[in-house]
N, C-alpha and C positions, 0 to 999 in steps of 0.2 A: 803258445805260452808267452805270457807277458812278463817281462823282466825289466829291471833297472840297470843301466850301465852308468857307472860313476867314474868320472875322470878327475884325478886330483892333481892340481898344479901348485907349484911353490912360488912362482913369481907373477906379478900383475901383468907385465909386458907379454910374457909367454901366454898367459890366459887370453888376453885381448887378441893377439894374433891367431891363437888357436880357434877362438870363437868365429873369427872372420873366415878361416879356412873350413871350419865345420859347416857354417852357413852356406859357403860356396858349394859344398857337396850336397846341398838340399837335405840335410839331416835336421830334424826338428829337435831343438833343445828345449827340454821341459822347464828347467830352472837352473840358475847360476847362483851359487852361494859364495859370498865374499865376506871377509872379516870387516870390511868398511865399504862404503858406496864407491863405485867406479862408474863415472859418467859414460865412458865408452861402452860399457856393458849394456847400459840402458839404450843407447843408440843402436847397438848391434841387435839386441833382442827385440827392438821396436815395440816396446810395451807402452800402451797408451794408458794414461791415468787422468782422472778428473779430480784428483785430490786438490790441486791448486785452485780449481774453479770452486770446489766446495769450501775451501778456506776463505776465498774472496767473498762468497755468499755469506758465510758465518760472520765475517768482518762487517759487511754491509748491514746485516741483521743486527749486530751489536751496536753499530753506530746509530742506526735509525731508532732502534729500541731505546737506547740511552737518551737520545735527543727527545723522543716522545715522553719518556718518563720524567726527565728533568723539566721539560716544558709543562707537563701536567702538574708536577709538584710545585713549581714556582709561579705558575700563572693561574692555574685552575683551582687546585686543591688548597693551597695556602699562600696566597699572594702577599708578599711583604714589600713595602716601599721603604727602601733605605738608601740614603745618599742621593735621592732624586733619580735613581735609575729606573728605567721602565721594567715592568714585570718580565717581558720577553727580552732579556739581555743575552742574546745568543753568543756574543764573544766570551762570556763567562762560562758557557757550556762546553767550549771547545776542549779544554783540558780533560774534563770528566769524560766526554765522548771519546776522545783519543785513547785514554787509558782503558776504558771498558771495551772499546773496539778490539784492542789488542788482546785483552784478557778473554773476551768471548771467542775470538778466532782461535786462540791457542787451545782453550779448554774444549771447544766443540771439535776441533781438528784432532786432538788426542783421542777423544771418545770415538770419533769416526774411524780413526786408524785402528783402534782396538777392536771395534765391531767388525770392520772390513777384514781384518786379519784373523778373526775368530780367536782372539786371545782373551782368556778369562782366567780367574784364579782357579787353580787346581787342574788345569788342562795339562795333559802329558805332551811334551814336545815331540815332534817327529823329526829327529835328528838323523840326517842321512849319513854323516860321518862326524865323529867327535872333533876332528881337527878344524871344522868350519869356523868355530868361534875363536880359534887361536891364531893360526897363521896360514891355513890352506885355502885355496880357491878351488871350488868344486863345481863341476859341470854334471848335471843330472839329465840323462836321456832315457825316456821310457820307450821301450820297444812296443811295437804293435803286434796284435795277435797273428796277423797275416805275414809277418816277416819270417824269413827262413833263417836257419842257423848260420848260413854263409853270410847273409846280410848283417847279422849281429856280430859275427867275427870281423867283418869289414869295418863296422863302427868301432870295435875295440882296437883294431890296428890303426885306424885313422887317429883315434885319441892318442895312442902311443907315438905315432909319427909326428903329431903336432906339438908334442912336448909334455904330455902327462907323465908325471913321475910314477903314478900308479893307476891302474884301471881295475875296477872291481865290478863284477857282474853278480847280481843277486835277484 
Protein backbone atom coordinates (compact mmCIF):
# COMPACT_ATOMS: atom_id res chain seq x y z
CA UNK A 1 0.00 0.00 0.00
CA UNK A 2 1.42 3.36 -1.04
CA UNK A 3 1.08 6.16 1.50
CA UNK A 4 2.47 9.62 2.14
CA UNK A 5 4.38 10.49 5.28
CA UNK A 6 4.38 14.19 6.07
CA UNK A 7 6.78 15.67 8.59
CA UNK A 8 6.04 19.24 9.74
CA UNK A 9 8.82 21.43 11.11
CA UNK A 10 8.59 24.88 12.69
CA UNK A 11 12.16 26.15 12.26
CA UNK A 12 14.47 26.39 9.26
CA UNK A 13 17.59 25.18 11.09
CA UNK A 14 15.80 22.12 12.41
CA UNK A 15 14.54 21.34 8.91
CA UNK A 16 18.00 21.59 7.34
CA UNK A 17 19.62 19.36 9.96
CA UNK A 18 16.70 16.92 9.72
CA UNK A 19 17.08 16.67 5.94
CA UNK A 20 20.76 15.84 6.35
CA UNK A 21 19.97 13.12 8.89
CA UNK A 22 17.14 11.69 6.75
CA UNK A 23 19.38 11.59 3.67
CA UNK A 24 22.08 9.86 5.76
CA UNK A 25 19.52 7.11 6.51
CA UNK A 26 19.05 6.61 2.70
CA UNK A 27 15.39 7.61 2.83
CA UNK A 28 14.10 9.10 -0.42
CA UNK A 29 12.51 12.50 0.17
CA UNK A 30 9.86 13.21 -2.44
CA UNK A 31 9.48 16.94 -1.86
CA UNK A 32 10.21 19.69 0.64
CA UNK A 33 7.78 22.59 0.95
CA UNK A 34 8.97 25.83 2.50
CA UNK A 35 7.33 29.26 2.81
CA UNK A 36 10.43 30.83 1.22
CA UNK A 37 13.43 29.47 -0.73
CA UNK A 38 16.19 27.88 1.35
CA UNK A 39 19.43 27.32 -0.55
CA UNK A 40 20.62 24.54 1.74
CA UNK A 41 17.51 22.53 0.87
CA UNK A 42 18.37 22.74 -2.84
CA UNK A 43 21.88 21.49 -2.08
CA UNK A 44 20.68 18.65 0.13
CA UNK A 45 17.99 17.53 -2.33
CA UNK A 46 20.51 17.73 -5.22
CA UNK A 47 17.88 18.88 -7.66
CA UNK A 48 19.21 19.76 -11.07
CA UNK A 49 17.55 22.48 -13.10
CA UNK A 50 18.19 23.92 -16.52
CA UNK A 51 16.13 27.02 -15.82
CA UNK A 52 19.18 29.31 -15.70
CA UNK A 53 20.36 27.95 -19.05
CA UNK A 54 16.91 28.51 -20.54
CA UNK A 55 16.87 32.10 -19.26
CA UNK A 56 20.31 32.73 -20.76
CA UNK A 57 19.09 31.30 -24.08
CA UNK A 58 16.01 33.56 -23.96
CA UNK A 59 18.20 36.59 -23.23
CA UNK A 60 20.53 35.76 -26.13
CA UNK A 61 17.53 35.24 -28.39
CA UNK A 62 16.10 38.60 -27.32
CA UNK A 63 19.40 40.42 -27.88
CA UNK A 64 20.08 38.91 -31.30
CA UNK A 65 16.45 39.29 -32.37
CA UNK A 66 16.39 42.93 -31.32
CA UNK A 67 19.63 43.71 -33.09
CA UNK A 68 18.42 42.01 -36.29
CA UNK A 69 15.13 43.89 -36.15
CA UNK A 70 16.70 47.28 -35.47
CA UNK A 71 19.30 46.68 -38.19
CA UNK A 72 16.59 45.70 -40.66
CA UNK A 73 14.43 48.70 -39.72
CA UNK A 74 17.19 51.31 -39.89
CA UNK A 75 19.41 49.95 -42.67
CA UNK A 76 17.28 47.85 -45.02
CA UNK A 77 13.63 48.83 -44.68
CA UNK A 78 13.74 52.57 -44.03
CA UNK A 79 17.27 54.02 -44.09
CA UNK A 80 17.39 57.63 -42.96
CA UNK A 81 20.51 59.72 -43.04
CA UNK A 82 20.48 62.22 -40.21
CA UNK A 83 23.34 64.13 -38.73
CA UNK A 84 25.81 62.41 -41.05
CA UNK A 85 25.54 59.12 -39.13
CA UNK A 86 25.92 55.83 -40.98
CA UNK A 87 22.81 53.68 -41.35
CA UNK A 88 24.35 50.87 -39.28
CA UNK A 89 25.11 52.90 -36.17
CA UNK A 90 25.35 50.00 -33.70
CA UNK A 91 26.12 52.15 -30.61
CA UNK A 92 22.63 53.61 -30.87
CA UNK A 93 21.19 50.07 -30.87
CA UNK A 94 22.77 49.12 -27.52
CA UNK A 95 20.14 50.64 -25.21
CA UNK A 96 17.24 49.17 -27.19
CA UNK A 97 18.92 45.74 -27.33
CA UNK A 98 19.69 45.83 -23.59
CA UNK A 99 16.15 46.66 -22.55
CA UNK A 100 14.48 44.15 -24.86
CA UNK A 101 17.01 41.48 -23.86
CA UNK A 102 15.90 41.81 -20.24
CA UNK A 103 12.21 42.01 -21.15
CA UNK A 104 12.40 38.95 -23.41
CA UNK A 105 14.33 36.90 -20.85
CA UNK A 106 11.87 37.75 -18.07
CA UNK A 107 8.73 37.17 -20.12
CA UNK A 108 9.84 33.86 -21.62
CA UNK A 109 11.24 32.66 -18.26
CA UNK A 110 7.93 33.33 -16.54
CA UNK A 111 6.05 31.49 -19.31
CA UNK A 112 8.52 28.59 -19.06
CA UNK A 113 8.07 28.47 -15.28
CA UNK A 114 4.28 28.26 -15.55
CA UNK A 115 4.40 25.63 -18.30
CA UNK A 116 6.99 23.51 -16.45
CA UNK A 117 5.08 23.81 -13.17
CA UNK A 118 1.80 22.95 -14.91
CA UNK A 119 0.19 26.06 -13.47
CA UNK A 120 -2.74 27.36 -15.40
CA UNK A 121 -5.93 29.29 -14.59
CA UNK A 122 -8.55 27.18 -12.85
CA UNK A 123 -6.20 24.41 -11.74
CA UNK A 124 -6.96 23.02 -8.30
CA UNK A 125 -3.85 23.16 -6.11
CA UNK A 126 -2.55 19.98 -4.51
CA UNK A 127 -1.79 21.27 -1.04
CA UNK A 128 -0.19 18.70 1.24
CA UNK A 129 -0.78 20.75 4.39
CA UNK A 130 -2.42 24.17 4.72
CA UNK A 131 0.41 25.47 6.91
CA UNK A 132 2.90 25.30 4.02
CA UNK A 133 2.04 28.79 2.82
CA UNK A 134 2.14 30.34 6.29
CA UNK A 135 4.96 29.28 8.55
CA UNK A 136 5.56 25.53 8.37
CA UNK A 137 8.30 23.57 6.67
CA UNK A 138 7.00 20.28 5.33
CA UNK A 139 8.88 17.16 4.25
CA UNK A 140 6.92 14.75 2.05
CA UNK A 141 8.04 11.13 1.79
CA UNK A 142 6.14 8.76 -0.47
CA UNK A 143 6.39 5.15 0.59
CA UNK A 144 6.87 2.40 -1.93
CA UNK A 145 4.58 -0.57 -2.50
CA UNK A 146 7.19 -3.05 -1.29
CA UNK A 147 7.84 -1.31 2.05
CA UNK A 148 6.63 -3.09 5.14
CA UNK A 149 4.68 -1.49 7.96
CA UNK A 150 7.79 -1.70 10.17
CA UNK A 151 9.81 0.33 7.66
CA UNK A 152 7.05 2.94 7.49
CA UNK A 153 6.94 3.13 11.29
CA UNK A 154 10.74 3.50 11.26
CA UNK A 155 10.43 6.51 8.92
CA UNK A 156 7.80 8.02 11.22
CA UNK A 157 10.04 7.60 14.26
CA UNK A 158 13.05 9.03 12.41
CA UNK A 159 11.01 12.14 11.50
CA UNK A 160 9.96 12.56 15.14
CA UNK A 161 13.52 12.05 16.38
CA UNK A 162 15.01 14.64 14.00
CA UNK A 163 12.68 17.39 15.21
CA UNK A 164 9.33 17.17 13.43
CA UNK A 165 6.62 18.73 15.57
CA UNK A 166 4.01 16.61 13.83
CA UNK A 167 4.09 13.51 11.61
CA UNK A 168 1.04 12.71 9.50
CA UNK A 169 0.54 9.51 7.56
CA UNK A 170 -2.16 9.35 4.89
